[in-house]
N, C-alpha and C positions, 0 to 999 in steps of 0.2 A: 503492501498499499504507499501510497506516496501523499505527504503532506503538504500542500501549496499554498505559499502567502500574496502571490500576484500570478498572475495569469495573461500572457501576452493573447490577444485575441487574431486565430490566423486563417486561412483559410486550405480546408483539407478535405475540403467538395468545391467545386466550380459555383454550383448553386448556392453556396452560404453567405452570406453576408454579414459581417463584424462592425464593432466599434472597434474603441483604440484599446484601451485598458479593462479591465476588472481585477476587484479586489474580493477574496475570500477570507476567511478568517477561519473556516474548523472543518473545512471538506475533505476526506479523507477519500479515494476511489483507486482502482488496484492497476498497477502498474502497465499493465495490458490496456486499460482504458483511454479515452481520449478525451480530452475536456473540450469543447467548443463553446465558447465563453458572449453573450450575448447576439448569438445569432438572430435576424430581425425576419419574423413569422409574418407582419404585418404590417402594414404603415396607416396612420390614421392624421389626415393633414400634419402637422409639425411634429405628431406622435410616434413612436416608435417601438412598436411592440418588440421585446427581446425575450429570449429563451434561451437558457444553458441547457446545453446538452452532453451528458456523460454516455459513452456507446465504446463497444467492445468490436472495434473495427476487424479484427481477426478470429473472431469465434468462429468454429465451425459449422453451425446452425446459426441464421437470423434470431436474434435476442427477442424475448418478451419486455417491456419497456414501460413504465412507471410515471403519468404526466403528473408533477405534482402543483398545486395551486396550494398558494399560502393564504391566508385571513389576515382579519384586519378589519375586520366593520364594512367592510368596500370602502374602504377611507384610512389604510393606513398597511403596513407589510413591505415586506421587499423579497425577492425570490433569493437573495442567498442568505436569507433568514430559513433556509430549508436547507439543513447539513445536515440531521441522521437519517443517513443513506444506507448505513453498512450491511443493514441485511438486506437488502434489493442488490447491491452489488455482491455482496457474498452466495448468491443464488442466480447470479447471471444476467440482472435486469441492467438495460440500460435507463437513464433517467433522465427528465427532462422537466427541470424549475422553471415556470414561467413567470411572466410580470403581466401586467393586464393594468387596464384606464381604473385609477381610483375616483374617487366622486369628485376629485378638485379640479381631474381632468375632463371627463364627462361622467354622467348620472347612467342609471340605469336607462336602457340595457345597454350599456358600452361592454362591461364586462364578460356580459356573455358573451357577445359577441368575438372578443377578445379570445376566450379560452376556447371557444368553436374552433378560431384561424390557426390556434396550437394544435387542436387536435386534427384539423386538416394538414397542417405542414408535416405532421410527423406519419400521416396516410400518405402522402402524396411522394414523399423523401424516404419511406420504409427501406427501398433496398439500399442508397447509397448508406445511410446508418447501420443498414446489418439490421435489421428490425423487422421483427414478423408482426406484419398489422393486422396480424388474427390475435394477438396477443397482446394487445393494447391495456392498462390498467390503468385508470386516472384516478387519482386522492388529491382529498382538502382535507383542513380541520375549518371549522367556526365558517364565518366566508367565503372560506374555500371548499370546505364540505358543500354549502350548496353550490358553487359554483361548478363545480366536478358532477352534480348530479342534475344540472341543465345539461352540460356538455353532455353526456354519457347519455341522459334519456331521451335528449332529442332527436337520434340516431339520423335517418334519413330527411325528419323534417328542419327546412332549412330555412325556420320561419329569419335566424339571426344571423343567416351567412350573406348577409349581402356584401358584407366587407372580402372576401374571401368565396368569390363564386366556383361551384364543385360540381363535380359528378359523379364523386364516389358514394358508392354504397355505405355505409359509419356503422359498425356494430362495435362498442369497446368489448373488449372481455369481462371487466368488473368495474363496478365502481367501490371507491373507499370514502365514505361520507362520516368523517368525525364530527359530532355535536353541530352541524350544520343545518342553516333553515331551510326546512320544509313547503312550507305554508306561511309565504308573504302576507293572506290577506288580515291575520287575525294582530297581527305583531305592526301596521303598515304606519301606524301613527305613534311607535317608539323612536327613539333617539336615531342610531344608524340606518334602519331601515327607510326610515319616513326621508334623513338624507341622502340617502343613494339612489330612493326613489323619483325624488325633487318632487315637480309640480302633479306629477304621475300619482303621487301617495293615495290620492283622493279618489283615482280610476280605479273602481273595483275591476272591471275587463281586465285592463293593462296588469295591474296587480298579477293575477291569476295568470297572465303568460307568462312571468319570471319566477315562479313557483313549480317548483320541480313535482308537487305532488300531481299536478295537473295532467303532466307527461306519462304517467305507468301506466302499463298495458299487459297484457301475455307475452308483448314482444320484447321488453325491456330485458336489460344484461342483469347480472347477478350482482345485487347490492348488500352491500355490507356495510353495517353499521354504530357505530358503535357514541354512546352517551351517558355523563353524569347526571344522577339524580337527583342533584341539589344543583345541576348548572344554575347560574343566579343570571345569566344574559342570553343564551339559547333555551327555552322553556323543554324541558324533557318531552312533555307531549309529543313537540313537534318530530322526533321519531318515533313517538309510539304511532302517530297516524300515519308517519310512509310507511313502515313496517307493518301494521295492518293490511293498509294498501295493498303493499308487493303480495302479501301471503292470500289475497282473494284472489290478484290474478295469478296465483301460484306461480311466484317469480323468486328463483332461488336467492334467499337472504340467509342474514344473519342480524341481531339486534343483539351486544355487549351493551350489559347496563352496567356502569361503575358505579361500584354501591358509595356514595355519599362525595361522589366525583363531581367536582365543579367544572368550569368550561377550560378546559384544556389542563393544565401544567397539572399536570397527575401526580401520583408517586410513583418510585420506583419500581413499586410491588404493583402498583394498576398500570405501570407503562408496559412492564413485562408481560400480565398479561394478556393487554391490549396487543401487543406486540405476537404472539402463542398464536390468540385468537384469529388475527388477520391471516396469518400463516397457514393456518388452518384451514380457514376459508378457501384462502386463493389454492392450495393444495388440490384439494378437493374437488375444484375444479378443472386441475390440470394444470396449473399456474407454478 
């Protein structure tokens, strides 16, 4: 494993675009992996959507990948904060850390449009990145969990793909949702959801369109859900309603309730349980 403090962006594929430099503080990745920092996966006006991709170009077979989406209430956070990736690397996964437009740049549905573009980028460049497009896992916590659900549950619904027109047939292999919002309707007047929804927070139909619960169907991908039952920010009930909806449609799912767990920041014991539960779920899917 090699530790790096500063990685110069470089062109390892002619189709990738990069910025100048990027600093990471604690990412370890195997020596056989390649780190491609600040790949531009989309652009909207002057805003550029950056994604950091860690791949194994010399793996014998195309690898699975986890697309990792940071949280922060749609108003804060950065891809560089997502550093606990060892278990994915140790299992041969590629990793993509995604930045998206926060509310100070653009309100809803901009963040959804961005994560969809990131997903499409991985699909379109899977061969060059030595990634298996049938083994894409999308994961996030808090607002990142909401965005992971939206990106994966939309499937071939292109309602939010106007920035990235495509003809790809999309179905992710699994979604990992950690204490994310699933239904914005009862939360539209709360601080972070209200800010992200902007003037649309009073538009009931719009709020439904950005709520993952409304995209669940019998064709939905398997979904792992983790949520603390003492979460003071995103009500635990948000995960219960998603779990029940998924079960009603006979979608493969697992709800891990973190007893006395709050909004992330779990104890070491709780995090060990979470990690083991995620891998048991993915292993049962052949991932």
